[in-house]
N, C-alpha and C positions, 0 to 999 in steps of 0.2 A: 841340348840338341835333341830333336825328335828324328828318329830314323824310321824308314819304312822298308820292308822287305817283301818281295813277291817272287823269290828266286826259285831255283830248282829244288831247294829244300822243301818248299811247300808242296811240290809234286811228290816228294818222298812221303810227306805227311798224308797225302790223299790216299796212298796205298793202305793206310790203316783205318780208313773211314767207312765203315759199313753203314747201312741205312739206320737212321734214328740213333746214331752213336756219336760220341764225342771223345777226343783223345788227349793223352799226354805223351811226350816223346823224350827219350833219353838217348844220347849219342856219345860213344867213345871212339876216338881215333887214335891209332897207335903209330908213333913216329919211331922208326927203327934207326940205330940199333937199340936205343933205349925204349923201354916199354912205357911210354907216356900215353895214358888212356883218357879219352873223353867220352863220356856216356851221354847219349841223347835219349830222353824219356818222353814217350807219347802216351797221354791218358785219354781214354774214351769213357764217357758216361752215357748211359741210356737215359735220355731226357724225356722221351714221350712214353706212350703206353708200352709196357714190357710184353713182348710176344712170347708165348709158351716155348717156341722153338729157339729163342735167343739165349745164348749162354750167359750165366751170371758173371763169369770172369773169363777173359781170354788174354793170352800173352803171345806176342810174336817177336822173335829175336832175329835181326838181320845182321850178318857179318859181311862187310864190304872188302873189296880187293886190297885196299890200303890198310886193312887191319881195324878199321873203324867198326863200332858196334852200335846199333840202334835197337832199343827195346820199346815195343809198343804194347800198351796195356789198355784193355777195354773192360769196363765193369758196369754193372747195372746200378743206376742211381737209387733203385729201390733198397739196396742193401748197403750202399756206401756213399759217403760224401767226400769232399776234398781232404778233410782231416783224416778220414779213414784210409783213403788210398795212399796218402803221404806216409802214414804210419805203417801200412802194409809194405810199401816199397822199401822203407828204411829197415824194417825188421827182416825182410827178405834179404836185403843187401848185407846186413849184419851177419846173418846165418851163412851166406856164401863166403864172406870174408873170414869169419872165425871158426866156422864149422860147428857152432853152438847155437842153440835157440834161447833167446832171452826169456827168462822166467819172470815176466812182468804181469802181475795179476791185475794191474790197473786197466790194461788194455784187453777188453773182452767184448763180445757181441751180445751177451745175454742180458745186460742191464736194460737196454732200451726196449727190447721186445717184451720184457716182463712188466715194465712200467707203462708202456704204450702199446697194448695189444692191437693187432690189425683190426680195422673196421671197414665196412663197406660205406663209401661216401658217394653221394650223388652230386655231381657238378655239371653245369652246362657244358656241352661239347664245343671246344674251340675249333675254329675253322682249320681244315686240313690243308696246309700249304706245302706239304712235302712232295706232292705229285703234281701240283698245279701252280701257275704263277711263275714269276721270274726266278731264275736259279740264284741261290745264296752263294756268294763268293767270300773267300777269307783272305785277309791281309794282316800282316804283323807290323806293329809300330813299337818303337822303344822311346819312352820318355826318360832321359837320363836325369840325374839329380839337379843339374843346372836348369834344364827346361822346366822341371816342376817348380823349382824355387822362383824362376822368372814369372811363371804363371801365377804363383801364389802372391807375388808382389803386386799384380794387377787387381787383386781382389780388394775392394775398398773396405776399410775397417768399419765395423758397425758399433758405434759408441753406445747403442741402446741394448746390446747383448753382452751378457757376462759369460756366455757359453764359449769355452775354449775351442770347441769343435767348429764354431763359426768364426771366431776371432783368429784362430791359428789352425786352419783345416789340415787334416792329415794328407799324406800323399795320395791315398786311395780316394778320399773325398774330392780332392782337386781334380784328379784324372777322370773320375766318374762324371763330375760336373761338366768338364770340358767336352767329353764325349756326348753327353745329353744335350748340351747347348748346340753343338755342331749339328746333331741330328734334327733338332727342332728347326734350325735355320734351313736345312735341306728340305724338310717337309713344307715349311712356309713358302719357299720358292717354288716348289713343285705344285702345290695346291692353290697358290695365289692368295692364301690367307693363313693365319695361325690356327692351329687346331689344339684341342685338349691333348695333353701328352702325359704319359706315365712311365716311370722308370722303376722296374722291379729288380731287387737284388736280394741275395741270401745273407742271413745273419746267423753265425755259429752260436748255438745255444749253450755250448760248453762253457762252464765258468760263470754263467750269468744267472743261474737259477738259485734262489735262496731256499726254495722248498725241497730241492734234491741236490745238495752241494757236491755229492760224490760222483757226479757224472762228467767231471772235467776231462777224463780220458776215455769216455765211452766210445765204442766203435759202432758204426751204423750210419744211418742217414739222419743226422740230428741238427737240422737247420730250419730256420723259419724265413718265409718270404716277407720282405718289407717293401712297401710301394710308396714312392714319392710321386705326387700329382701336381701338375701345373695346368691351370685353365688357360684357354686360348688368349684371353685378354690380359693375362699376366706376363706373356712372353714379350720381352723387350730386346732390342737388337744387340746391345752392347753390354748387358749387365750379367756378367758371370756370377756376380753376387747372388742373384735370385736363385740360380741353380745350386750354388754352394749351400745357401740357407735351407733350401728344400731337402737336399740330400742329408745335410748335417742334422736338421731337425727330425727327419724321419728315422735316422739311426738312433738319435738320442731318445725319442719318444718310444720307439719299439723296444730298445734295451731297458728303458724304465718300466714298461709294461711287463716285460719278462721278469725283471727283478721283483716286481710287486706280486707276481702270481703266488698264491698260497698253496697250490696243490698241482699235481700233474694234470688233473682235469682242466684247471685253468689254462695251463700251457697247451693242452690239446685243443681247447676251444679257440685260443688265440691263433694257433697255427692253422687250424682248419678255416677260420674266418678270413685270415689274410690270404690264404690260397684261393678261397672262393672269390674274394674281391679281384684277385689277379685274373682268374679264369673269366669272370664277368667282363673285365675290360678287354680281354682277348676276343671274346664273342662279339664285341661291338664292331670288329672288323675295320672297314674303311672309314668309320665315323671318328676315330681318334688314332693316335699313335701310341704303341706300346713297345718298349724296349727292355731288354734284360742285360744287366751287367753283373758278372760274378767275380768276386775277388778271391784269389787263392794266395794272396800275399801273406807273409809271416809264417808260412809253412816250410818245413825243412826239405824242400825238393832237392837242393844242391848238396845235401849231406849224404846221400845214398852212395856208398862205396862198395861195389861188388867184388873188389880186388883189382880193378883196372884204374882206380882213381875216381874222384868225384866227377859228376857230369859237367860238361862245359855248356850244355844247353838243355833246358827242360821247357816243354811247350805243350799246350793243348791243341787239338784240332777242333774246329768250331762247330756250331750248330749247322744243321742242314734244312731246318724248317722255319726258324724264326730269326729275326734280326737282333743282334746283341754283341756283347764283348766279354772277354775274359781278361782279368788283370793278374799278373804274376810278378814277383820280384825279379829284377835282373840278377845275374850271378853275384855282383858286388853288393847286392842288398839295398842299394841306394836309389836305383831307378825302378821303373815299372814297364814291363813288357805287356803290350795290349794286343790281343788277338781279336780282330774285328770281323764280324760276319754280317754282311749286308747284301741286299739285292744289287746286281751289277751296276745299274745306273746310280744308285745311291752311294755305292763305294767310290765311283769316279768323283762324285761331288764331295764326298767326305774327305778325300785326299786333297782336293782343291781348298776346302774350307779350313784346313789346318793352318792356312796363312793367317787366320784370325789371331793365331798365337804369336805372330811375328817371329816365328822360328822356322828355319829352312828344313825341308824334307830331303834327306839324303838316301840314296840307294834305290 
């Protein structure tokens, strides 16, 4: 079943959303007389240009009248990615719980900066949509395990492919493909015709490099942008397969290119070139559609225990300048929580189009 939520909780999240920032949310609620705690964690990432006056890290703790606790965290994407913030939160929680600091030499910030020193790069300037155009609104949807499996069953088997990513796509690939499919249908209906469409998403570089295998636990911003492209004449009304193939093939090809890199210079070039391609697509503005989806799945968000128990809900607060979505595991680890950020009219249509999945929306 797919659930949608746009309750008062989202209003709570909005308190943690400064300009150009993105959030994750931890919530603890205490039930007396027993101290049963539920933490809600909110994460912010600075996605756009980092302003000199913006803090690199900020934390806000809210204690509610019923004993519940919400912790909001904002952090610059220049210095941290999702892996890094998840590691930070868990190490922080461990220190609060035990009173000791983990002596883990694997987790450190020095490795990446020494291998990949900062460089000045010239990119085309993407259109500034943060102060003009329709407001971006955020909604939360939950795809439980049954909904994902039902969607997976609708994907036609490709007898010509030996790739398991296509024959048996992962939960993340399935949900990303569904989101992209729905968004292309909305665009076609709005514009009266199909348009070129791109889906950009991040790939964690840790554990994928053969040239520097010791970076599996490196802290910092260590991701690469991958871009799946669909030309207008390729969009077909009912074929989820097309989107699954494009997403799956893009992940496979990008990971293969990362693995084949023989030096850090090769990785740097690949990363810069992919980012440049993404910016060039954004610059095209209303000529094509560009969406972003970020997966924070398989990270230990729900393991952080500050001494009140593990969080009952962890969530990001979305983009305020571009349309896209965040994917996170549900607490049970079987479903996916999707935080969708769209222009208001597009969001209304997005909720309607989920009927494509033949699954009711509740909430």
